[in-house]
N, C-alpha and C positions, 0 to 999 in steps of 0.2 A: 440510408446506406445499407441497412439490412444485415449488419454483422450478427452472426449467430453461431460462430465457432470460436475456438481459442487458438489463434494462430501464433501467439507469442511463444518464443522458446523458453524452456525452463531456465531460470536464472535466480540464484540465491540472493544476488544483490537487490533484486526487486522486493524481497522480503524486508530489506533493511532500510532502504531510502529511495527517494525519487532518482531515476536515472540521470536527471539533469546535472547531478553532482559530478558525474564522470564522463559526460558526453563531449566536453570541450576542454582541451588542455594545451599548454605550450610544451614544446619538446626541444631537444638539443641534438647535436650530431651523435653524441653517445647514447641518447635515449631513443633515437629513431628506430632502431631495430625492434625494441620492445613495444614502443608506442604505436608504430605503424606496421612494420612487417609482421610481427607476431599477432598484433591485435586484429589485423585485416583478415585473419583466418576465421574470425568469429562473425564479423560484419564489415561492410565497406568502411574504409577510413578515408576521409578527405584531408589532404594536406594543403594548408593555405600558406604559401610562401609570400612573405611581406617584409616591409622595412619601415622604421619610424618616420622616415622622410617622405614616404609614398602617400600622396593624397588620395588616389583611387583605392588604395588598400584600406584607408580609414573609412571610406564609403562602403566597401564590400563587407568588412568584418562584422558589423552588427546585423547585416542582412543575412549572411550565411549562418551566423550563430542562431538567429531567430528560426530559420527554416530547419536547421539541424535539431534544435530543441523541440520543434513541432513534430519531428519524426519520431521522437520518444524512444530512442535507443536502437532504431533500425540502422543508423549510420552515426559515426563519430567524426569529430573535427579535431585535427591536430594543427597547431599554428607554429610556423618556424620563421624566426627572424633571420633573414639571410645576411644581415650585417654582422650578427654575432656568430652565425653558423652557416657559412657559405658553401661548405663542402657538398652537401646533398644536392642543393640546387644546381651546383656546377656539374655534378655527375649526371643529373637528369637533363642537362642542356637548357635549363631555364635562363632566358636572357632578358625577360622583362617581367615586371610584377604589377598588380597582383596576378598570381598564377595558382590555380587550384588543381591538384592532381588527385584522382581517386585511385585507391589501392584496394585490391581484393586478392586474398590468398597470397599475400606477399609481393604482388606484382602491380605496377601501374597499368591501368586499362582504360582510363578516360580522363578528361579534364577540360578546363576552359581558362581563358586569359581575360583580364580586364574586370572592371567593376560592373557586373551585370545587375539589372534590376531584380527585385525580389521574385517576380513572376518567372523569370528565366532561371534563376537559381533554384527555385522550387521545381521547375520542370526538369532541370538537370538531376536533382536528387531523386525525384520520383521515377526517372528513367532507371535509376540504380536500384531503388528499394520499393517502388510502388507508392501508393497514395500516402501523403503525410498530412498531419493536422486533422486527424479523425474527429468527428463531431463528439463533443463531450458526452451527450446523452447516449450515443451509441456505445461509447467506451464503458460507461457505467453499466449499461445493459449487458454488454459483453462480460464484464466482471461478474455480474450476477449469474449469468449463464455458466461461467466457469466454476463459480462456487457451487451451483446446483450439480454440476458434473463432477465435483470433487477435485477440481484442478485448482489448487490453492496458488501454485506458482503462476498459472495463467491469469488468475484474478489479480494477483499482486502486480503483474506486468501491466494489465489494463489500468488499474488504479494509478500506477506510477506514471504511465503515459499521460493520463489526465493531469497529474501534478506537475509534469514537465511543462505543460502548457499553462496551467493555472495552479500555482503552488499553494494557494489558500482555499482550494475547493474543499468544502467541508465534507461532502459525501465521499470524496476520494480519500481524504485523510482518515475518516472514520472507517471506511472500507479496508484500507491498508492496515490500520490498527487491528481491525477485526480479523484479518488474515493472520496477523501475528498471534492474536489471542487463540485462534483455532490451532495453531502449531505449538501452543504451550509457551511461547516466548512472551511472558507477561511483562517483563521489564521493557522490551522494545515496544510493545503495545502501549504501555504507559508513556513512554517517551514521545511517541507519535501523537497520542491524545493530548499531551501537554503543549504541543505546538499549535493547537487550535485556539484562536483568540477567545478570551473569556466571554466576550459578547455573543459568541456563536455556540456556546456550550449548551444552550437550551434547545438547540436543534434536536428533534427526536432521534435522529441517527446517532448523534453524539451522546445524548443522555442515556440512550439505551445501551450503547457500548460501554459507557462509564459504569453503569450498573452491572453489566456482565463482567467487566474487568474487576470491579471491587469484589464481586462474589467469587471469582476465580482466585483472586489473591487470598481471600479469607479461607477458601477451601484448601488451598495449597498448604496452609499451616495446620490443618486438622489431621493429616495423616490417614492411617488405615481406618476403615469403617467398622471393623469387627469389634473393637473396643467400645464404640458408641452403641452398637446393636446389643452387646452384652449388658451394658448399663441399663438400657431401656427394658430388656428382658427381665432384669432383676428388679427394676422399679419403673413401672409405667408412668409414674409421676415425675421422673427425672427430666424436667422440661429442657434443661440446658443441653443434655445429651441428645434429646430429640431435635432441638433447634440446630445443633452442630451437624447432626446427621442429615437434616434437610438441606443445609448449605452444601455439604459434601456430595449428596446425591444429585443435586442440581448440577454441580460442576462436572459430574460424570454422565450427564445426559438423562438422568431419571427424574424428569421434571414433575410428572404426575405423583410419584412417590414423595418427592420433596414437598410438594404442595399439601399432600395429605397429612404429612407429619406436622406441618405448621398449623393446619386446620384442627388437628387433634389437640394441639396445645391450646388454641383459641376455645375449643369446645370444653376443655377441662378447666382452663383458667384464663379468661380474657384479659386480665390485668397483669399477668406475669411479665416481669421485666419491663414495666412501663409500656405495655402493649407491644412488646418487642416482636412477637410472632406475627401479628397483623402487619406491622411496619415492614418486616422482612418479606412477607408475602407480596406486599405492594411493590417492593423492589424487584421481586421475581417478575411481576407483571410488566414492569417497565423494561426489564431485560429481555423478556420473551416477546414483547409487542402486544398491543391492545387487542388484536384480532387473532392471536394465536389460540388454537383450540384448547390447550391446557389453561391458558389465562381465562378464557371464557367460562370453562367448566369450574375452575377454582373460584372465580369471582362469584358465580351463582351460589356455590356452597358457602362462601364467606358471607354473602348477604343473608342466607338462611340462618346462619349462626348469630349474626349481629342483630337481626331484626325480627327474630321469632318471638 
């Protein structure tokens, strides 16, 4: 598919949850203006007019819900029971169901009647919004490209689109939690991480994220660096201050300096705090990744200290 840009619109919702939570809803006559007229100013909204007694409606509903979910936020579906709420259908001249009407910018502009097969429903929606059901690998790559470009919202949208199609996709869950971590929303990152099944938490993407999150949470409690630096200046053997400073520096992106402080503790006292400095350094390695240049450099220095 060759996706290499970030076409998704900026959306704060994508930072918080998969768009599947808000793509499909039921509405009433009173809610029609907000759910359809106003919402269609942001993206096309399909209105599915149905009734409980309608057999073809029951055939169409799961099909159209599936394709709308695959579209990952490019279109929304609003369902209206015409037995309970007949006014809008009457105003639009709908005489048989199922009937699906597409709204854009507050106006109906296309639609179809009857229980179409999935291929035709997909073709109808793609005519409105372009290709749906993007390949997962392409979307994950797109998210990575967005992160490289500094587009956190675009990355979040790409990850959320994957989750709309595969809610348990470990890479997308970890990626979305990572976006939250980058924005400083540690609580939301933790919430997303906790949705990942226990059996899948050994996945490198998950364990690395968990290490980063733990470090960020600990760093958030340390406050300003000046006090720690003053303690070390007054006493170079204040290993706790040096340890805390390493954690805080890492959280601020100074990974090399953080590693050096931990290595200094190991150099001075390898047994301090039950080998705490080495254990913390290993957690840094996990968070940074095994092939990160700072990981490789610090690992060489660590080996030199341990095996000299």
